VOROKE-284140 format. One record per residue (C-alpha): x, y, z. Coordinates in steps of 0.1 Angstrom, whole numbers, plus 2048, in hexadecimal, padded with zeros to 3 digits. Layout:
BEGIN
XYZ ...
This chain:
BEGIN
ED45DD913 EC45E98F2 E9F5E38EB EA65CC8CD EBC5B68E3 EA05B48FE E855AC8E4 E9B5938D3 EA05828F5 E7B5808FC E725738DA E8D5598DE E7A54A8FA E5F53F8E1 E745208DC E675138FD E465028FA E2950D911 E284FA931 E0C4F894B E0F50896D E1752A97D E3651F990 E4F52C976 E3E54E974 E3B55199A E6154A99D E69564983 E5357E995 E645749B6 E8557C9A6 E7759E99F E6C5A29C3 E4759C9BD E3C5BB9AA E195AE9A5 E115A99CA E035CC9CF DEF5CD9AF DC95C79AD DC65B098E DA85A7978 DAD586966 D9957E946 D9855B937 D8354D91A D8553C8F8 D7A55C8E5 D735808F0 D8C58290D DA159C8FC D845B28F3 D765AF916 D985B7926 D995D7911 D765E191C D7E5DC940 D9F5EF93D D8F60D92B D7260F943 D8960F962 D9E62A952 D7E63E94B D7763C971 D9964D978 DAF62E980 DD1627972 DCE605960 DE65EC952 DDB5D5936 DEC5B592C DDF5A490C DEC58D8F1 DF55898D5 E015AA8C7 DFA5B88A5 E1A5CA89C E2F5D08BA E395BB8D8 E325D88EF E0D5D98E6 E085BC8FE E105D191D E005F3921 DFA60C93D DDE625938 DDD61C913 E0262290D E1A606902 E365FC919 E5461190F E716008FE E8860C91A E725FA933 E745DA91E E9A5DD91E E9B5E3943 E855C594B E995AD935 EB95BA945 EAA5B1967 E9F58E95E EB7582943 ED057395B EB556196E EA455494F EC5548941 ECD535961 EAB524961 EB051B93D ED150A946 EBD4F595E EA44EC942 E89501953 E89522940 E69538942 E56539921 E5055790C E2D55C91A E3855793E E5457093A E3C589929 E23584945 E3D58C95F E485AB94B E245B794A E205B4970 E435C3976 E3A5E1960 E185E5971 E2A5E5992 E445FE986 E2861597A E1461099A DF3609988 DD360799B DC65E9989 DD55D0970 DBF5BE956 DCE59D94A DC258992D DC8564933 DDD55291A DD252D91A DB751F931 DB852D954 DC551596F DE8511961 DEC53294E E09549957 DF0565960 DE255097B E00558990 DEB57699D DCF5759B6 DB45889A3 D9B59F9B2 D83598995 D8257F979 D6E57395B D6B556943 D5C566923 D5454690F D5E52290B D6450F8EA D7A4F18E2 D9E4FF8E1 DC04F38EB DB04D18F2 DD24C18F7 DDA4D9913 DBB4E2927 DA14C791E D8F4B6902 D6B4C090B D5B4E2910 D544D8934 D784D093B D844F092B D6A503940 D774F4960 D9B4FE957 D9152194F D7C52596E D9B523984 DA054897E D8454F996 D8C5699B0 D8B5609D5 D7457C9E1 D5D5839C3 D4856F9AC D5656498A D4557696D D3D56194E D2A56092E D2B53A92C D0A52692C CFE50292D D144E5939 D344F9938 D24512950 D1D4F5968 D414EB966 D4C50F96E D3550F98D D464EF999 D6750199B D5E5269A1 D405229B7 D325469B7 D2B551993 D1B56F982 D0D566960 D0A57F944 CF6578924 CD757D910 CC2563922 CA857093B CB7558955 CD956A954 CE357E972 CED59B95B CD959E93B CE75AD91C CD75B68FB CE75BD8DA CD35D98CA CE55D98A8 CFA5F2895 CF761789B D11621882 D2A60D86E D4360A88B D2D6098AA D115F38B8 CF85FA8D3 CF65E48F2 CE25E4912 CEC5D4933 CD35CD94F CDF5C1971 CBF5C8984 CCF5E099C CDF5F4980 CDB5F695A CE960993D CE860E918 D06618904 D186128E3 D375FD8DE D515FF8C2 D515D98BE D335CE8AA D245AB8AF D0C59B8C7 D285898D9 D385AB8E1 D185B58F4 D1F59790B D435A290E D385C5917 D215B7932 D3D5A3941 D555C1940 D3B5D7951 D365BE96D D5C5BA972 D625DF973 D475E498D D565C99A2 D785DA9A1 D705FF9A7 D546189AD D4C61C988 D2F63397F D1662B963 D24648950 D4763A953 D3A618947 D28627929 D4663C91E D60621926 D4F606912 D4961D8F5 D6E6268F5 D7C6038F6 D8A6018D3 D9C5E08CB DB05E08AB DAB5C3894 D8A5B68A4 D6F5BD88B D7F5DE883 D6C5F1868 D87605857 D7361483A D5061482B D5861C806 D5B5FE802 D545EF824 D765E3831 D765CC84F D945BE862 D8E5A287A DA758B88A D9056D88B DA754F88D D91531896 D6F52488A D5C5338A8 D6A5568A2 D6355287D D3E54A885 D3C56A89A D4C57E87F D33571865 D1657987C D2359D882 D2A5A385D D06598856 CFB5B9866 D0B5CD84A CFE5D3827 D155CE809 D155BF7E6 D345A97DF D4B59B7FA D705987F4 D8258380E DA7587816 DB156982A DD256083B DD5547857 DED53386B DF450F861 DE7500882 DC350C87E DA54FA870 DA250C84F D854F8842 D6F4FF860 D7952485F D7052783A D4F515841 D4752E85D D4E54D849 D3555C831 D3B54E80E D4E56A7FB D4B5737D7 D705727D4 D8B5657EC DAF56F7EC DC55577FF DE556680C E01562826 E0A578843 E3057C844 E3A56285E E4453E85C E2553086D E0E53E852 DFC52483D E05521818 DEE537803 DE951B7EA DDC505806 DC351F811 DB85257ED DB05007EB D9C50280B D8651E7FD D8250D7DB D754EE7ED D5D505801 D4D5107E0 D5C5337DB D5A53A7B6 D785527B3 D975487C7 DB95587C1 DD955B7D5 DF15787DD E135747EE E0C58F809 DEE59C81C DF45BF810 DF55B37EC DD45A07F1 DC45BF801 DCF5D57E4 DBF5BD7CB D9F5BA7E0 D9B5DF7E2 DA25E47BD D885CA7B4 D6D5D77CC D525F17C5 D4860B7DF D2A5F57EA D3F5D67EE D515C880D D755BE812 D7B5A7830 D9E59F83D D9F582855 DAE56085F DC756C879 DD258B88C DF2589878 DDF58E857 DCC5AB867 DEB5BB874 DFB5BA851 DDC5C8841 DD95E385B DFA5F3852 DEA601833 DD961A849 DF161D866 E1361A856 E2A63885A E4B64184A E5A65C85F E7167584D E9067D861 EA269F861 EC7696860 EDD6B4866 EFD6A3873 F0B68287F EFA6868A0 ED868788F EE266987A EED656899 ECC65E8AB EB765388D EC963188A ECA62B8B0 EA56338B1 E9F616899 EB35FE8B0 ECF5FA896 EEC5E98A5 F0A5FE8B1 F1F5F0894 F045FA87C F0161D88A F27622887 F28615863 F09626855 F05648866 F1A65984C F0164D831 EE365D842 EE167A82A EC968A812 EA967781B EA5661839 E8464E841 E7E63885F E6361E85A E575FE86A E4F5DE856 E515B9856 E755AB858 E7359A836 E675B9825 E815CE837 E9D5B8828 E8D5B8805 E8C5DE807 EAF5E1814 EBC5CC7F7 EAA5E17DD EB66027EC ED95F67EE ED95ED7C9 ECE6117C2 EEB61F7D6 ED86287F5 EDB619818 EC4608830 EC9600855 EB35E6866 EAC5E188A EC15C689C EA05B58A4 E975A0885 E7D584886 E6657886B E4757E880 E4F5A188D E515C387F E735D5880 E7E5F887D E9260285E EA3623855 EA562A830 EC0642823 EC564F801 EC266C7E8 EA06767DC EA96677BA EB16467CA E906467DC E7D64F7BC E8D6317AB E8661B7C9 E616237C9 E5F61D7A3 E705FB7A9 E575F27C5 E385FC7B1 E315DA7A3 E425C47BE E2F5AA7D1 E325A17F6 E245C3801 E415D67F3 E2B5EA7DC E185F87FA E3960280A E436147EA E226277EB E2863280F E4B63D806 E3E6527EA E26663802 E4066981C E59678804 E3F68A7EF E486777CF E2C6767B6 E206577A4 E3765E786 E5665E79C E5C68479E E5F6967BF E426AE7C6 E536BC7E4 E636DE7E7 E716F0805 E52705806 E3B6E7804 E4D6D481F E346CC83B E156DB82A DF96C681D DFA6D67FB DE26CC7DF DD66AE7F1 DC86C280F DA56CE814 DA46F1804 D896FD81D DA4702837 DBE71D837 DDB70583E DD46F681B DF270880B E0671A826 E0B71B84C DED72A85D DEC73D87E DD0732896 DC774D8AF DBD7418D2 D9D74F8DF D97743902 D7574D910 D7E73F932 D8574F954 DA273795C DB873093D DDD731946 DE774F931 DC9765929 DAE757940 D92771946 D9D78A92C D83780911 D6776E924 D5078B91D D3F7878FB D487A98EC D6C7A68F8 D6E7848E7 D607908C6 D777AE8C6 D957978CD D8C7808B0 D8879D898 DAA7AB8A3 DBB78989E DAC78687B DB87A9872 DDA7A087E DDC782867 DCD764879 DBA74E862 DAC73787D D9B74189E D9B7268B8 D7F72C8D2 D8371A8F3 D6B719911 D7E702929 DA2705935 DBA6E7933 DD46F7949 DE26E1965 DC86DD980 DAC6ED96D D896E4978 D726D395F D576E9950 D336DB94D D286D692A D0B6F092C D2370A93A D3D70491F D22707904 D15727913 D39735912 D4272C8EE D2372B8D9 D1A7508DA D3E7588D0 D3E7408B3 D1D74E8A7 D2A7718A7 D4C76A896 D4175087D D3F769861 D63775866 D7C76D84A D8B75185E D8672C866 D75728887 D8170C89E D717008BE D8A6F58D9 D776DA8ED D7A6B68F9 D546B18FB D3F6A58DD D206B98E9 D336D98EA D436D28C8 D216CB8B9 D126EB8C7 D2F7008BA D2E6EF897 D096F7895 D1171B89E D2A71F882 D4B70F88C D5F6FD871 D786E8884 D796D58A5 D9A6D88B9 D996BA8D1 DB66BB8E9 DAC6998F7 DB16878D6 D8D6798D4 D8966E8F8 D646768F5 D586588E0 D3C66D8CF D546888C3 D606778A3 D3D672898 D3369689E D506A2889 D4868986E D2369286D D2B6B7869 D466B184F D5C6C6865 D826C886A D926B7887 DB26C089B DBD6A18AC DD56A68C8 DEB68E8DB DE6691900 DEB67C91F DD3691934 DBC6AE92C DBC6C2942 DE16BD948 DE96AA968 E066BB979 E266A797F E1A68896C E3867695E E3466493D E5064E92F E5865290A E7363F8F7 E7265A8DB E586748E2 E5367C8BD E506598B1 E3A64E8CF E2266B8C9 E216638A3 E1963E8AC DFD6488C4 DEE6628AC DED64A88F DD36358A2 DBE6548AB DBF65F886 DB263C87C D9763F896 D8C65F887 D8D651864 D7863386E D5D64B879 D5D65B856 D7567985A D8B67B83C DB067E844 DB369E831 D9C6AE84A DB16A3868 DCD6B8877 DE56A8890 DF26BA8AF E106AA8C1 E036B98E2 E1F6CE8ED E1B6D3913 E046B6918 E15699929 E386A291E E566B192F E656D2924 E816C0912 E686AA900 E546C88F5 E726D78E5 E7A6B68D5 E576B68C5 E5B6DA8B9 E7D6D38AA E716B3898 E4F6BF88D E566B6869 E56691873 E30693879 E2C694853 E2D66E856 E0966F861 DFD67E840 DEA69A852 DF16C0857 E036C7877 DF96E1892 E126EE8AC E036FC8CC E2070B8E1 E1472D8EA E2173A90C E25716919 E3A70C937 E536FB920 E6471D91D E7071C941 E89703932 E9A721922 E9573993F E74748935 E5A748951 E35750950 E2F772942 E5077292F E4975A913 E3D76F8F6 E5F7718E5 E6674C8EA E447448DB E4B7598BC E6C7498B7 E5C7268BA E427308A1 E5D738887 E6E71788E E4D70488B E4571586A E6770E85C E646E9866 E446E7852 E286EC86C E076F385C DF5705878 E0571A894 DED71F8B2 DF673F8C6 DE975A8DD DFD7778CF DF27788AA E0579689B E2778C8A7 E2376789D E1476F87B E34783874 E49766880 E3774D86A E3876384B E5D76A850 E64744853 E5073D833 E5F75981F E8274D828 E7972B81B E6B7387FA E6B75E7F5 E5875C7D4 E3C7467DF E35755801 E3077A7FC E1678F80E E0B7B2803 
């Protein structure tokens, strides 16, 4: 079964209305042999805040070293976001396997008029996947209520009710007390229920749950929390006091209500596992939750928040009140079944409101929303057909000291967010096999692959966009003589993959046509111009020599600005896998750096901790003692100095000592790292890694290792940008050797040009790695293979090559560049 067939089957179950009770879910899980029975589950209910709290619990437990599954809803862009293990979305292959296992059963039940619903089937898939991955803990966000929700099929070890407001009154009760009683049925059998609810609803919860731990700002609460305000534009300080333990930390979710959620999450995590205060502090600070008061930019202030009911809009208004700005532009798109008048009344009154429609059938008409805001007293109200169009207008009309707020639904936020996360991936098509792989990777039907693979020539770009836009784009490209293949999964409310095929001239004309189009098509045209290096006038700025380099748009402080740079590895460690102990004496390290610069290295990467498999962590003080004296001594060399570290404290010490760039192999796992880099206006190498140090024999499932890594890196880039690091100061590293098989490492190397989709320079770190055993080169025999890979990477457009043996690899890189353009790349 193909993924698009599996996803289409799941979405088709939305035709069945939600029904109360867990029997249907239990029977489906029994069909799967009870995969959930051996899993410790945490269940989180609530009217608002349950998703944020679930994310905080999951991230904290992962920080404590556990493998954790997370089940949430709804998703922003991709069905698979709902089910994650250790932060990674469920693979497409797993979705297809699951549907293959249940489709017959679900169809049979449907014939009896008792088909599981979409949510029930998704809940079972989450628990099935968590069982397949043998997670230590699964964190489940409740859908509706508690007593009759599909997630209540589990017997939780810990549970919470975050808040109670009037919601789903036709299903779970028409008073807050009745709703509280329903939600309280998630209470665990052997632990107290944790809640932030107060007043009469709390009394109702006690009637059902009995033993309760209260979390709140009141002095009578069992666990007291305090919101200490913003510490920077993306983080707020919170304190939690539980008498026998207390902590202070920051959270990336501003708002006083999030302090309460953090307190609930901390109590839950401590009920489940032996979580240290350090794990709590770091886990809570790392619990990023896209689309929930997400500050994307500060010039102007851009906030995305999926508030979709009056209560959430009130919280949004309160949180936004902590920021200073001049004029407020509101981009608002909501579903038709919401109380738009109450939402508008709860939000701060904007200086201008732009009513718009997310691209799905349940979206409220923009003219209706405009009337709502006119009645609310907003002086300037306009409409735009698509969220992306409205966002473009709002940004164009805002000054640096203004604020642009996108809200009304998670669907509106998801559409706006693609402005920063959208990627068009250029594909290298050498033959029909490459064309077939590109089309199959976008879930094009077998008939479509056979018909179109011969047209995948000249330029091929794979992108993901809303179904309506994909079909608009296909029609326009076809009229220009190009081709477009779209995934077999096509639904109005879901994003689909599309493979665009045509000559460069056809793409130039397409982007010109899209420039003034509504419905978000102009933004797609802008992304295509960037992907294919087409300037605003329509001409291509790309040459063979430019392919893969950042060119004129890059930061000229760095040597990869205009050609591939060689980064020399300087390990001042006793235990690194290739050269451990050779340069841990200061004078030896300095001499080595000088020799590498003389041999043509333009970057020196100083590392004081090994990330080889099984390496022991190095205390911060020891790592600083190793690297800072070296950085100080070599900072005046004619080279960029990079510090290779996962720790913000080490990075800060090295930057103070004269380093220019931080090379973080963990991809910003230390939550302070991005702010250290931003504060020092330094460069950042952002690597994709599953574990650092590498965990031997860990198996990670990728559907397509290149596209999966691009997807995960795009979020880390955005995380860095939100801290104030400009994208032109970020270098991405696919992480060869970190959580990938040898075959996958070679796949990354061969397709390195696809990482141009991220809009950042690309680093390849492959030197002497175990991947070369795949071609018969064991440890100590990998210099020649490394040199060959350096030439391949440079030819594919890599911007930085990170190696131990500088002279040989400099020669390889220069040879590759000269072969691409003998006139431009000439050294004397």
